[in-house]
C-alpha positions in Angstrom: 0.0 0.0 0.0 1.3 3.5 -0.9 2.2 5.8 1.9 0.8 8.8 0.0 -2.6 8.2 1.5 -1.5 8.8 5.0 1.2 11.3 4.6 -1.2 14.3 5.0 -2.6 12.9 8.2 0.9 12.5 9.6 1.9 16.0 8.6 -1.2 17.3 10.3 -0.3 15.3 13.4 3.1 16.7 13.5 1.7 20.2 13.1 -0.7 19.7 16.0 2.1 18.3 18.0 4.3 21.2 17.3 1.6 23.7 18.2 0.8 21.8 21.3 4.5 21.8 22.4 4.6 25.6 21.7 1.4 26.1 23.7 2.8 24.1 26.5 6.2 25.8 26.6 4.7 29.2 26.7 2.2 28.2 29.4 5.0 26.6 31.4 7.0 29.8 31.3 3.9 32.0 32.1 3.0 30.0 35.1 6.5 29.6 36.4 7.1 32.1 39.3 10.8 32.7 38.2 10.4 32.3 34.4 7.3 34.3 34.4 8.9 37.5 35.4 11.4 37.4 32.6 8.8 36.3 30.1 6.7 39.3 30.9 9.7 41.7 31.1 11.1 40.4 27.8 7.6 40.6 26.2 7.2 44.2 27.3 10.8 45.2 26.0 10.2 43.6 22.7 6.9 45.3 22.4 8.4 48.6 23.2 11.3 48.2 20.7 9.1 47.0 17.8 6.5 49.8 18.3 9.3 52.4 18.6 10.5 51.2 15.2 7.0 51.3 13.8 6.3 54.8 15.1 9.7 56.1 13.6 8.5 54.8 10.2 4.9 55.8 10.6 5.7 59.3 11.8 8.7 59.9 9.5 7.1 62.7 7.6 6.0 64.6 10.8 7.5 66.5 13.7 6.9 65.3 17.1 3.5 66.2 18.6 3.5 69.7 20.3 2.7 67.9 23.7 6.0 65.9 23.3 7.8 69.1 22.7 6.1 70.7 25.6 7.0 67.9 27.9 10.7 68.1 26.8 10.6 72.0 27.4 9.2 71.5 30.9 11.9 69.1 31.7 14.6 71.7 31.0 14.1 72.8 34.6 12.7 70.7 37.5 10.0 72.9 38.9 7.1 72.0 41.3 4.5 72.7 38.5 4.4 74.0 35.0 1.4 76.3 34.8 -1.1 73.9 33.2 -0.2 70.6 35.0 1.7 69.2 38.0 5.3 68.3 37.3 5.8 64.6 36.9 5.5 64.4 33.1 8.1 67.1 32.7 10.3 65.4 35.3 10.2 62.1 33.4 10.9 63.9 30.0 13.8 65.9 31.6 15.4 62.7 32.9 14.8 60.9 29.8 16.3 63.5 27.4 19.3 63.8 29.6 20.1 60.3 28.8 18.8 60.1 25.2 19.3 62.5 22.3 16.6 65.1 21.5 15.3 63.4 18.4 12.0 62.1 17.0 13.0 58.4 17.7 13.9 59.0 21.3 10.5 60.7 21.9 8.7 57.6 20.5 10.9 55.4 22.6 9.9 57.4 25.7 6.2 56.8 24.9 6.8 53.1 24.4 9.0 52.7 27.5 6.0 54.3 29.4 3.6 51.7 28.0 6.2 48.9 28.6 6.6 49.9 32.1 2.7 49.9 32.5 2.5 46.4 30.9 4.8 45.0 33.7 2.9 46.8 36.5 -0.4 45.7 35.1 0.9 42.1 35.2 1.7 42.6 38.9 -1.8 43.8 39.4 -3.2 40.7 37.6 -1.3 38.5 39.8 -3.3 39.9 42.9 -6.5 38.9 41.1 -6.0 35.9 38.9 -3.6 33.1 38.3 -0.4 33.5 36.3 -1.8 32.0 33.1 -4.6 34.5 33.1 -2.2 37.3 34.1 -0.1 36.7 31.0 -3.1 36.7 28.8 -4.1 40.2 30.3 -0.6 41.5 29.5 -0.9 40.5 25.8 -4.5 41.9 25.6 -3.2 45.2 26.8 -0.4 45.1 24.2 -3.1 45.0 21.6 -5.0 47.9 23.1 -4.3 50.9 20.8 -3.4 53.1 23.8 -0.4 50.8 24.2 0.7 51.0 20.6 0.0 53.4 17.8 -2.3 55.6 19.8 0.2 55.9 22.6 2.7 57.7 20.2 2.9 61.0 22.1 4.3 61.3 25.6 2.4 63.8 27.6 0.5 64.2 30.9 -2.2 61.8 29.7 0.2 59.1 28.7 2.3 59.7 31.7 -0.5 58.6 33.9 0.2 55.2 32.9 3.3 55.3 35.2 1.5 56.1 38.5 -2.0 55.0 38.0 -1.2 51.2 37.7 1.2 51.6 40.7 -1.7 53.2 42.6 -4.1 50.4 41.8 -1.3 47.8 42.8 -0.7 49.6 46.0 -4.5 49.7 46.8 -4.8 45.9 46.2 -1.7 45.4 48.3 -3.1 47.6 51.2 -6.5 46.0 50.9 -4.9 42.5 51.4 -2.4 43.3 54.0 -4.2 46.2 55.9 -0.8 47.2 57.5 0.9 50.6 58.1 3.6 49.8 55.6 1.0 49.1 52.9 -0.8 52.3 53.7 2.4 54.3 53.2 3.0 52.7 49.8 -0.6 53.6 48.9 -0.2 57.1 50.1 3.1 57.6 48.1 1.4 56.2 45.0 -1.5 58.5 45.4 0.8 61.5 45.7 2.8 60.4 42.7 -0.4 60.2 40.6 -1.5 63.7 41.8 1.8 65.0 40.7 1.0 63.9 37.2 -2.2 65.4 36.4 -5.2 66.4 38.5 -7.4 64.2 36.3 -6.2 61.3 38.5 -8.7 62.2 41.1 -11.2 60.1 39.0 -9.2 57.0 39.8 -8.5 57.9 43.4 -12.2 58.7 43.8 -13.0 55.4 42.4 -10.7 53.5 44.6 -12.3 55.3 47.7 -15.8 54.4 46.6 -14.8 50.8 45.8 -13.3 50.6 49.4 -16.6 51.6 50.9 -18.8 49.4 48.7 -16.6 46.3 49.2 -18.2 43.5 51.3 -15.0 43.4 53.3 -14.9 47.2 53.8 -15.1 47.0 57.6 -12.0 45.0 57.9 -10.2 47.5 55.7 -11.4 50.7 57.3 -10.7 49.4 60.7 -7.0 48.8 59.8 -4.3 51.5 59.8 -3.8 51.4 56.0 -6.4 53.8 54.6 -5.7 56.4 57.2 -2.0 56.2 56.9 -2.4 56.5 53.1 -4.5 59.6 53.5 -2.0 61.2 55.9 0.8 60.3 53.6 -0.8 61.9 50.7 -1.5 65.1 52.6 2.1 65.4 53.7 3.8 64.5 50.5 1.7 66.9 48.6 2.7 70.0 50.7 5.4 71.3 48.5 3.2 71.2 45.4 0.3 72.8 47.4 2.7 75.7 48.3 3.6 76.1 44.7 -0.1 76.2 43.8 -0.7 79.0 46.2 2.4 80.9 44.9 1.1 80.8 41.4 -2.5 81.6 42.4 -3.8 78.2 41.4 -2.9 78.7 37.7 -3.8 75.1 36.7 -7.4 75.6 37.8 -7.5 78.9 35.9 -6.2 77.1 32.8 -8.8 74.3 33.2 -11.7 76.8 33.7 -10.7 78.9 30.7 -10.1 76.1 28.3 -12.5 73.4 29.1 -15.6 75.2 30.4 -18.5 75.0 27.9 -21.5 77.3 27.4 -23.3 75.0 25.0 -25.2 72.0 26.2 -25.6 70.6 22.8 -21.8 70.7 22.2 -21.3 69.2 25.7 -23.6 66.2 24.8 -21.9 65.8 21.4 -18.4 65.7 23.1 -19.4 63.2 25.8 -20.9 60.9 23.1 -17.8 61.2 21.1 -15.6 60.5 24.3 -17.7 57.3 24.9 -17.7 56.1 21.2 -14.0 56.7 20.8 -13.0 54.7 24.0 -15.4 52.0 23.2 -13.9 51.6 19.7 -10.3 51.5 21.2 -11.4 48.9 23.8 -13.0 46.7 21.1 -9.5 45.8 19.7 -8.2 43.9 22.8 -11.6 42.4 23.8 -12.5 41.2 20.4 -9.0 39.8 19.7 -8.9 38.1 23.1 -12.2 36.4 22.2 -10.6 35.3 18.9 -7.7 33.8 20.8 -10.0 31.9 23.0 -12.0 30.6 20.0 -8.8 29.6 18.1 -7.8 27.5 21.2 -10.8 25.2 20.8 -10.7 22.6 17.9 -13.0 23.7 15.0 -14.4 20.1 14.7 -15.4 20.0 18.5 -16.9 23.4 19.0 -19.4 22.3 21.7 -16.6 20.7 23.7 -14.5 23.8 23.0 -17.1 26.2 24.3 -17.2 24.2 27.6 -13.5 24.5 27.8 -13.6 28.4 27.8 -16.9 28.9 29.7 -17.9 26.9 32.7 -19.9 27.2 35.9 -17.5 24.9 37.9 -15.6 26.7 40.8 -12.6 28.6 39.6 -9.6 28.7 41.9 -7.8 30.9 39.4 -9.7 34.1 40.5 -9.5 35.8 43.9 -13.0 37.1 44.0 -12.4 39.7 46.7 -9.8 41.4 44.6 -11.7 40.8 41.4 -14.6 42.8 42.9 -12.1 45.7 43.5 -11.1 45.8 39.8 -14.7 45.4 38.5 -16.0 48.4 40.6 -13.0 50.6 40.1 -13.2 50.2 36.4 -17.0 50.6 36.2 -16.8 53.9 38.4 -14.0 55.2 36.1 -15.8 54.3 32.8 -19.2 55.9 34.0 -18.2 58.8 36.4 -16.1 61.1 34.0 -18.9 61.3 31.3 -21.6 62.0 33.9 -19.3 64.5 35.5 -18.8 66.3 32.1 -22.5 66.4 31.7 -23.2 67.6 35.1 -20.5 70.4 35.1 -20.6 71.3 31.4 -17.0 70.3 30.8 -15.3 69.8 27.5 -14.2 66.1 27.9 -11.3 65.3 25.4 -11.2 61.8 24.0 -7.4 61.6 25.1 -8.6 61.8 28.7 -9.5 58.2 28.5 -5.9 57.2 27.7 -5.1 56.3 31.4 -8.5 55.1 32.5 -9.1 51.8 30.9 -6.1 49.8 31.5 -8.0 47.5 33.8 -10.7 46.3 31.3 -8.7 43.3 30.0 -8.1 42.1 33.7 -11.8 42.9 34.5 -12.9 40.6 31.6 -10.3 37.8 32.3 -11.4 37.8 36.0 -14.9 36.6 35.1 -15.0 33.4 37.1 -17.0 31.5 34.4 -14.3 32.3 31.8 -11.5 29.7 31.3 -8.1 30.3 29.7 -6.8 27.2 27.9 -3.0 27.1 27.6 -3.5 27.2 23.8 -5.2 30.5 24.1 -1.8 32.1 25.3 0.0 31.0 22.2 -3.0 32.1 20.1 -3.1 35.7 21.5 0.6 36.0 21.4 0.5 34.9 17.8 -2.1 37.5 17.1 0.0 40.2 18.7 3.0 39.2 16.7 1.4 39.1 13.3 -0.4 42.3 13.9 2.7 43.9 15.0 5.0 42.7 12.2 2.4 43.4 9.6 2.2 47.0 10.9 6.0 47.3 11.0 6.3 46.3 7.3 3.3 48.5 6.3 4.4 51.6 8.2 6.6 53.2 5.4 3.8 52.9 2.8 1.2 54.2 5.2 3.4 57.3 5.9 3.7 58.0 2.2 0.0 57.6 1.6 -0.8 59.9 4.4 1.4 62.6 3.1 0.1 62.2 -0.4 -3.4 62.8 0.8 -2.6 65.7 3.2 -0.2 67.9 1.3 -2.8 70.8 0.8 -3.1 71.5 4.6 -3.1 70.6 8.1 -0.4 71.5 10.7 0.6 67.9 11.2 3.1 68.1 8.4 4.2 71.8 8.7 7.9 72.0 8.7 8.4 73.3 12.2 11.7 71.4 12.6 13.2 73.1 9.5 11.9 76.6 10.8 13.6 75.9 14.2 16.9 75.2 12.5 16.7 78.1 10.1 15.8 80.7 12.8 18.6 79.3 15.0 21.2 79.9 12.3 19.7 83.4 11.5 19.9 84.4 15.3 23.5 83.1 15.8 24.7 84.7 12.5 23.1 88.1 13.5 23.8 88.3 17.2 26.5 85.8 17.8 24.8 84.5 20.8 22.4 81.6 21.9 18.8 81.9 20.9 17.2 82.1 24.5 13.5 82.8 24.0 10.8 82.3 21.4 7.4 83.9 21.5 4.6 82.1 19.7 1.5 80.1 20.2 2.2 76.7 21.9 2.0 74.6 18.9 4.6 76.6 17.3 6.9 77.7 20.2 7.4 74.2 21.8 8.7 72.6 18.6 11.1 75.4 18.4 12.4 74.5 21.9 12.5 70.8 20.8 14.3 71.1 17.5 16.5 74.2 17.8 20.0 73.3 19.0 19.7 76.3 21.3 16.4 75.0 23.0 14.9 78.4 23.7 12.5 78.7 26.4 8.9 79.6 25.3 6.4 82.2 26.1 2.9 82.3 24.7 1.4 85.7 23.8 -1.7 86.4 25.8 -1.6 83.1 27.7 -2.1 83.5 31.5 -0.8 80.2 32.6 3.0 80.6 32.2 5.0 77.4 32.5 7.6 79.5 34.7 10.4 78.7 32.5 10.9 82.2 31.4 9.1 85.6 31.5 8.4 88.6 29.2 10.9 90.6 31.2 13.6 87.9 30.6 12.6 87.8 26.9 13.2 91.5 26.5 16.5 91.4 28.3 17.9 88.4 26.4 16.1 89.2 23.2 13.6 86.9 21.6 12.2 85.7 18.2 8.4 86.0 17.8 6.6 83.9 15.2 3.0 84.3 13.8 1.4 81.7 11.5 0.0 83.5 8.4 -2.1 80.4 7.4 -4.2 80.6 10.7 -6.5 83.7 10.4 -8.0 83.3 13.8 -4.7 83.6 15.7 -2.9 85.8 13.2 -4.4 89.2 14.2 -4.0 88.6 18.0 -0.4 87.5 17.4 0.4 90.6 15.3 -1.2 92.8 17.9 1.0 91.3 20.7 4.1 91.7 18.5 3.2 95.3 17.9 3.1 95.9 21.6 6.1 93.9 22.8 8.4 93.7 19.7 8.4 97.4 18.5 12.1 97.3 17.6 12.0 94.1 16.0 13.4 93.2 12.5 10.5 91.7 10.6 11.1 88.6 8.3 8.9 86.3 6.3 10.2 82.8 6.3 8.6 80.0 4.1 9.0 76.3 4.9 7.9 73.2 3.0 8.8 69.6 3.6 9.1 66.9 0.8 8.7 63.3 1.7 9.5 60.7 -1.0 8.7 63.2 -3.5 5.4 64.4 -2.0 5.1 67.9 -0.9 3.8 68.8 2.6 2.0 72.0 3.2 3.7 75.4 2.4 3.7 77.7 5.3 4.6 81.4 5.5 5.8 82.5 8.9 5.9 86.1 10.1 9.0 86.3 12.1 10.1 89.1 14.6 13.8 89.4 15.6 14.1 91.3 18.9 17.7 92.0 19.7 19.1 91.4 23.3 19.0 94.6 25.4 22.1 96.6 25.6 
């Protein structure tokens, strides 16, 4: 009898055996207390490196986002606050760019380092709630969440919250379990660290407080020293920042009131609906891909048996229900509270404010006791992540070219601010033979000048009340400055020209044109009105 009839079956058997071995190897590493740490750290590192490469290729035709440039500018001096926000995002950027060069790629590396750090901490959170197999599944789900890849390309105060907020939740779970003075201290320090990032973190702090009050074991927790030590620690740790707030007459709150208060109820409702829809769309990716991985772990010819493997009413020792309750309630409050608050107080709620708020969703799903995670599911979701990442890596250059080709007629995304910064630096140095110290322009213009100019001038924004504290108008007049107005923006052009007429009377006016070409495709052409104000004699 010929062997040809049974070779395909043998080949299929070997393939199944190989997949089974790979799944077993990955599951054994994920569930091993020693190997699991290195698996997660290695995964987070590989994810950060690959997505840094993707972002470099994907954003090759663009300058860094103004928020990134602003964080860099803040990091030039370690202050207790920067006008709009508390200081942690500026401090992180300041330390990072003292180690790495001030370039586009290092800014994307900073963003991905932030998300990579969050992946590891979220794994530590998951270990408090579920078994190690589920915890690794949570990590890979998070890596598929767009906030942790292409949507997390810009390091700013929103993304920076992915450093302290996971630490805060981890500290709370630890304090809830141990109920000791030491755990309360850690919780308090984590709360203070979060508040030093952005005041928006009160949404999560409030959610944790409400969860502690709603938990069936609340009396044991509240009778322990942990919550009270935590509150006292936060109060003491925040004293220096509170002193700074009083010194600057509470400028961050002035900024929030001026920028985000709304007078139109219709616009308010529209923005809230947009916020909800945007974040649901982003969360759909990890949840649906996680379900896909679970379905792939079941044999297609035994779907009914496969369903029983991933959904069962039998007791599940892999879930700590007391801690799972904490995760479910925290995430529910954080998901529902901000939109309701925005409606109640007529606040402009930005879609980006959801960036740090939903990192617990994958864990909240995986912690459902009826849900089972077969070991093949770990291999399936890791394979999905790997394929999606590699496909994006190879597609990134062509995506960048296509975006430039379709956007060359307008939009500030592709305006050549980096070229303007280098040209103005050369002009200043040739004319005054000194360092360019101050730039005066709207934030989305001035901060890229700080980032890209070799002189890294400090920025002031005409007409803006919430100064960062990095420089002042008096210092600008003493050291000299370059004022810049964008002629393509009619809304801001006249106020800019009026400010220059008042504060740059002796300036030498110039008109500078910039345009970037990327793979033969032209970006938008921009004419800048430039005012050279010489240093005081």
